[in-house]
N, C-alpha and C positions, 0 to 999 in steps of 0.2 A: 245433723239430726234436726228434725222439725220441732217447734215449740210443743206441740201436742205430745210428741213422744217423750220429750224431756220432762214435761209435767207429769206424765203417766209414771215415769220412773220415780220421780220425787214423791208422788202420792203413795206409791207402794211402800216407800220408806217410812211413811207416817200413818200406816194402816188405813189408807184412803180417807183420812180426815182432812178435808179441805180447810177447815178452820185452823187447825194446828199448822198446816203447811203455810197458810197465809201469814200467820203470826211469825213463824220461823223465817220466812223469806223477808218479811218486813224488817224484822230485827237484824238479820244478817246484812241486808242491803244498807241499813242505817250504819252498822259497824264499818262496812266497806267504804261508805261515803265519808266516814270520819278518819280513814287512813288504815284500816285493817288490811292485811295482805291477803289476797285471794289464795285459796288452798288448791286451786286447779293447776295441773301441769301445763296446760295450754296457754297461749297468749290471750290475755283478757283485756288488752288495752282498748279495744273498740267495742267491748261488751257493756251492756247496762248492768248496774249493780244487782237488779232483781234477777237478771239472767244468770249472773255468776252464782248467786245464792241458790237458785233452782238447780243448777248443775252440781254445785257442791253437795246439796242434799241428795239429789238423784244418784250421785256416784258414791254416796255413803261417807263422804269426807267430813260431814258435820254430824255430830251426835246431838239429838234434841233431848235435853234432860227431861226426865219424867215419862218418857215414851219407851215402852217395852214391846219389842216385836215378839209376837207369839208364833 
């Protein structure tokens, strides 16, 4: 899947709020860089932390506190 498609899925999960998505991806990428285990089922060994975070959000594996989907 192309990056644009993955970003589109992630944006839908945060009500199309790019600011919230940027904060969530940054925070999750930081957690991953410090040793947090990826939540994805696929091999993430050659993926960047930001790409892992985008995919986790897009697949609904990460819940962003304070965000209510309507």
